[in-house]
C-alpha positions in Angstrom: 0.0 0.0 0.0 3.1 2.4 0.0 2.2 3.9 -3.4 -1.4 4.6 -2.3 -2.7 7.7 -0.8 -4.8 7.5 2.2 -7.9 8.2 -0.1 -7.0 5.5 -2.4 -6.4 3.1 0.6 -9.8 4.0 2.0 -11.3 3.4 -1.5 -9.8 0.1 -2.0 -11.1 -1.0 1.5 -14.5 -0.4 0.4 -13.9 -2.1 -3.1 -12.6 -5.2 -1.8 -14.5 -5.7 1.4 -17.2 -7.8 -0.1 -14.7 -10.3 -1.5 -15.1 -12.4 -4.5 -13.9 -15.9 -5.3 -14.0 -15.7 -9.1 -12.3 -12.5 -10.7 -13.6 -10.9 -13.8 -13.2 -7.5 -15.4 -15.2 -4.4 -15.5 -14.4 -2.5 -18.9 -14.2 1.3 -18.6 -13.7 3.4 -21.7 -11.4 6.4 -21.7 -12.5 8.9 -24.5 -10.4 12.0 -25.3 -8.1 13.6 -27.7 -5.0 11.5 -28.2 -4.2 13.2 -31.5 -4.9 16.7 -32.7 -4.0 20.2 -31.5 -5.0 19.7 -27.8 -4.1 16.2 -27.2 -2.1 17.4 -24.2 -5.3 17.7 -22.3 -6.1 14.1 -23.1 -2.8 13.1 -21.8 -3.6 15.1 -18.6 -6.8 13.2 -18.0 -5.1 9.7 -19.0 -2.5 10.4 -16.4 -5.2 10.6 -13.6 -7.1 7.8 -15.1 -4.4 5.3 -15.2 -3.2 6.1 -11.8 -6.6 5.4 -10.4 -6.9 2.2 -12.4 -3.6 0.9 -11.3 -4.3 1.8 -7.8 -7.6 0.0 -7.6 -6.3 -3.2 -9.5 -3.2 -3.5 -7.4 -5.3 -3.7 -4.2 -7.6 -6.3 -5.7 -10.2 -4.4 -8.0 -13.9 -4.0 -7.4 -15.1 -7.1 -5.6 -12.2 -8.9 -7.1 -13.1 -7.8 -10.6 -10.2 -5.9 -12.3 -10.8 -2.7 -14.1 -9.9 -2.9 -17.9 -9.2 0.3 -19.6 -10.0 0.7 -23.2 -8.7 4.1 -24.9 -10.6 5.8 -27.7 -9.4 9.0 -29.6 -12.0 11.6 -30.4 -9.4 14.4 -31.2 -11.5 16.9 -29.5 -13.9 16.9 -32.3 -17.7 16.5 -31.9 -18.1 14.5 -35.1 -15.3 12.0 -34.1 -16.8 11.9 -30.7 -20.0 10.8 -32.0 -18.4 8.0 -33.9 -16.3 7.0 -30.5 -19.5 7.0 -28.7 -21.1 4.5 -31.1 -18.0 2.4 -31.0 -18.2 2.3 -27.3 -21.8 1.1 -27.4 -21.0 -1.5 -30.1 -18.1 -2.7 -27.9 -20.7 -3.3 -25.0 -18.9 -0.9 -22.6 -21.2 0.4 -20.0 -19.0 3.0 -18.3 -16.9 6.0 -19.8 -14.5 8.3 -18.3 -14.3 11.2 -20.6 -14.9 13.0 -22.9 -12.4 15.7 -22.5 -13.4 18.8 -24.5 -16.8 20.2 -24.0 -18.2 20.1 -27.6 -17.1 16.6 -27.9 -18.4 15.6 -24.5 -21.8 17.0 -25.4 -22.1 15.4 -28.8 -21.3 12.0 -27.2 -23.4 12.5 -24.2 -26.6 12.1 -26.0 -25.7 8.7 -27.5 -24.6 7.4 -24.2 -27.8 8.6 -22.5 -29.7 7.0 -25.3 -28.0 3.7 -25.1 -27.8 3.4 -21.3 -24.0 4.1 -20.9 -22.7 5.9 -17.9 -20.4 8.9 -18.5 -18.1 11.0 -16.1 -16.1 13.7 -17.7 -13.1 15.1 -15.7 -12.7 18.2 -17.7 -15.7 19.4 -19.9 -17.0 22.7 -18.3 -19.8 23.8 -20.7 -23.0 24.1 -18.5 -25.2 22.8 -21.5 -23.7 19.3 -21.0 -25.8 18.7 -18.0 -28.6 21.0 -18.6 -30.7 18.6 -20.7 -31.9 16.2 -18.0 -29.7 13.4 -18.7 -29.5 10.6 -16.0 -26.3 9.2 -16.9 -24.0 12.2 -17.4 -21.6 13.3 -14.7 -18.4 15.3 -14.3 -15.7 15.8 -11.8 -15.0 19.4 -12.6 -16.7 22.8 -12.1 -18.7 24.7 -14.7 -18.0 27.7 -16.7 -20.7 29.3 -14.6 -18.4 28.7 -11.5 -15.3 29.7 -13.4 -16.3 32.9 -15.0 -17.3 34.6 -11.7 -13.8 33.9 -10.2 -12.2 35.6 -13.2 -14.7 38.4 -13.3 -14.2 39.2 -9.5 -10.4 39.4 -10.1 -10.7 41.6 -13.2 -13.1 43.8 -11.3 -10.9 44.2 -8.4 -7.6 44.7 -10.5 -8.7 46.1 -13.9 -11.7 48.4 -12.9 -11.6 51.5 -15.3 -9.4 49.7 -17.8 -10.3 49.0 -21.5 -11.4 45.4 -21.5 -11.7 43.1 -24.7 -13.1 39.6 -24.6 -12.3 37.2 -27.4 -13.2 33.5 -28.1 -12.6 30.8 -30.6 -16.3 30.4 -31.8 -16.5 27.0 -30.4 -18.9 25.8 -27.6 -16.3 25.9 -24.8 -14.3 29.0 -25.9 -17.4 31.1 -26.8 -19.3 29.7 -23.8 -16.9 30.7 -21.1 -16.2 34.1 -22.8 -20.2 34.9 -23.0 -20.2 34.0 -19.3 -17.4 36.3 -18.4 -18.9 39.2 -20.5 -22.1 38.6 -18.5 -20.5 38.4 -15.1 -18.3 41.7 -16.0 -21.3 43.6 -17.0 -23.3 42.8 -14.0 -20.4 44.3 -12.1 -20.7 47.6 -14.0 -17.8 46.9 -16.2 -17.7 47.6 -20.0 -16.5 45.2 -22.4 -15.4 47.4 -25.3 -14.6 44.6 -27.8 -16.3 41.2 -27.9 -15.2 39.1 -31.0 -14.6 35.6 -32.3 -11.3 34.4 -34.2 -11.0 31.2 -36.0 -9.5 28.2 -34.2 -6.5 26.9 -36.1 -5.6 30.2 -37.9 -2.0 31.1 -37.7 -2.2 34.8 -38.2 -4.1 36.9 -35.6 -2.6 40.3 -36.5 -5.9 41.5 -37.7 -7.7 41.2 -34.4 -4.4 42.4 -32.6 -4.8 45.6 -34.8 -8.3 45.9 -33.5 -7.3 45.6 -29.9 -4.5 48.3 -30.3 -7.2 50.6 -31.8 -9.3 49.9 -28.8 -6.4 50.6 -26.6 -7.1 47.5 -24.8 -5.5 47.1 -21.4 -6.9 43.6 -20.4 -7.7 40.9 -23.0 -9.5 37.6 -22.0 -9.4 34.9 -24.5 -12.0 32.0 -24.2 -10.4 28.9 -25.9 -7.5 26.6 -25.8 -3.7 27.1 -25.5 -2.8 27.0 -29.2 -4.6 30.2 -30.1 -3.9 31.8 -27.0 -0.1 31.2 -27.5 -0.2 32.7 -31.0 -2.3 35.7 -29.6 0.3 36.4 -26.8 3.3 36.0 -29.1 1.9 38.2 -32.0 0.6 40.8 -29.4 3.8 41.0 -28.0 5.7 41.3 -31.2 3.1 44.1 -32.2 3.9 46.0 -29.1 0.5 45.6 -27.6 1.1 46.0 -23.8 -2.0 44.3 -22.5 -2.7 41.8 -19.7 -4.0 38.6 -21.1 -6.2 36.0 -19.2 -7.7 32.8 -20.2 -9.6 29.7 -18.7 -8.3 26.4 -17.8 -8.0 25.3 -21.6 -5.1 27.8 -21.9 -3.2 26.4 -18.8 -1.0 24.1 -20.7 2.8 23.9 -20.7 2.9 23.8 -24.4 1.8 27.5 -24.4 5.1 28.5 -23.5 6.5 26.7 -26.4 4.4 28.7 -28.7 4.4 32.1 -27.0 7.9 31.9 -25.6 8.8 34.8 -23.4 5.4 36.4 -23.9 3.7 33.8 -22.0 5.2 35.2 -18.8 2.7 36.7 -16.6 -0.4 35.4 -18.4 -3.3 35.0 -16.0 -5.5 31.7 -16.0 -8.3 30.4 -14.1 -7.6 26.7 -13.0 -8.8 24.2 -10.5 -7.0 24.7 -7.3 -3.5 23.1 -7.2 -4.4 19.6 -6.1 -1.0 18.3 -6.1 0.1 20.7 -3.3 -2.4 19.3 -1.1 -0.6 17.3 1.8 -3.1 14.6 1.6 -2.3 13.9 -1.9 1.5 13.6 -1.3 1.8 9.7 -1.9 -0.4 9.9 -5.0 1.7 12.7 -6.4 4.9 10.8 -5.8 3.3 7.6 -7.6 2.4 9.8 -10.7 5.9 11.3 -10.7 7.5 7.9 -10.4 5.6 6.9 -13.4 7.3 9.7 -15.3 4.1 11.7 -15.5 3.2 15.2 -14.4 0.6 15.4 -11.3 0.4 19.1 -11.5 -1.6 19.3 -14.8 -5.3 20.7 -14.2 -7.2 17.5 -15.2 -5.1 14.8 -13.4 -6.9 14.8 -10.2 -10.3 15.3 -11.5 -9.8 12.2 -13.7 -8.3 10.0 -10.8 -11.4 11.3 -8.9 -13.8 10.2 -11.7 -12.5 6.7 -11.7 -12.4 6.5 -8.0 -16.1 7.4 -7.6 -17.2 5.3 -10.5 -15.4 2.3 -8.9 -17.0 2.9 -5.5 -20.3 3.3 -6.9 -20.1 0.1 -8.8 -19.0 -1.7 -5.6 -22.1 -0.3 -3.9 -24.6 -0.8 -6.8 -23.3 -3.5 -9.1 -22.8 -2.8 -12.9 -26.2 -1.6 -14.0 -25.4 2.1 -15.1 -28.8 3.3 -13.9 -28.1 1.9 -10.4 -24.7 3.2 -10.5 -25.9 6.7 -11.3 -28.3 6.6 -8.3 -25.2 5.6 -6.2 -23.2 8.6 -7.4 -26.1 10.9 -6.4 -26.8 9.4 -3.2 -23.1 9.3 -1.6 -20.3 11.7 -0.9 -16.7 10.7 -1.7 -13.4 11.5 -0.2 -11.1 12.1 -3.2 -7.9 13.8 -4.3 -10.1 16.9 -5.2 -11.9 16.9 -1.8 -15.1 15.5 -0.4 -17.4 15.6 -3.4 -21.2 15.0 -4.0 -23.2 15.3 -7.1 -26.4 17.2 -7.6 -29.5 16.0 -9.5 -27.9 17.2 -12.9 -24.6 15.1 -12.4 -22.6 18.2 -11.5 -20.3 18.6 -8.4 -22.2 20.6 -5.7 -18.9 22.4 -5.0 -15.8 23.1 -7.0 -13.1 25.7 -6.7 -11.4 27.5 -9.3 -8.4 30.0 -8.6 -6.7 32.8 -10.5 -3.0 31.9 -11.2 -0.3 33.6 -12.9 1.6 31.7 -15.6 5.4 31.8 -16.0 7.2 31.0 -19.1 8.9 28.0 -17.6 5.5 26.5 -17.2 5.2 26.9 -13.6 2.3 28.9 -12.0 1.7 30.9 -8.8 -1.2 32.3 -7.1 -2.1 35.7 -8.6 -1.9 38.5 -6.3 
């Protein structure tokens, strides 16, 4: 048990307490981007999922049944996510941890709900995913409607009276969080002078940077992912735009420093609190590091927690997804992201986002 956290050990005690003479397998699909421009987020989630599966199996599994992880690549694309969801159904897998990106998650979730497959996303933050009355859709991450107020509060305190621009990538996640932020800022009496979308995947954003300069933007919020944010930071810096940039958790990836270089220094980002610095997660952090992976990435601990709560609920309810869903809603769980419980929609009742300052070496500190 040396490699297990106290949380994992307690979980394992529950999972194997019933005992089992004949070992079987419980197949769990992991669906997320393994290729494409944001594959790094898929790697973050997989790090946590793999650690949880290994910990549970090492200690005997779920009533003696071992977890078997099956990986699927949706490339963060809604159309590919639909194909993946259908493949999961055809492969007769009842449980999914994923998807990772909001657009892909929402597209896949409709199929899972219709086909009786239970899904827990460790990273998709768009409120609409759980806003349609689905019974088999859960997540171990907070919503944009939780994240945007944290960003807006910081902006209102630190940048009141400044010229504020809000950009987004025209996709569900990016435009969704940007719209939430604009609403929160305006509710606080701040004016958003420029609200505009850019095309994800473009390589030249000088046209929008020119608009930002004409608007004398002091503060720029971008809703989207790190490849576009990195280019915006670099090209804005090269053009002499002296604005403070900020983004949501989708921009909080070490690869942004490879794209933006020195211009990534000082970017603000809202991320889940730093679970890897929590003393109760020390052994788990060391185990993940020993496997050659980074426990500090945003979705690692939420992904670990997704597998943990799924396994605990299967131990309580058996392998009927509807009954597992009931167990998820009826119980609280002591996880690496804290003591958590789910509401009727499948969302966490509480989740903390914090404002961090990014540094060009990929490290981050709490923003003052």
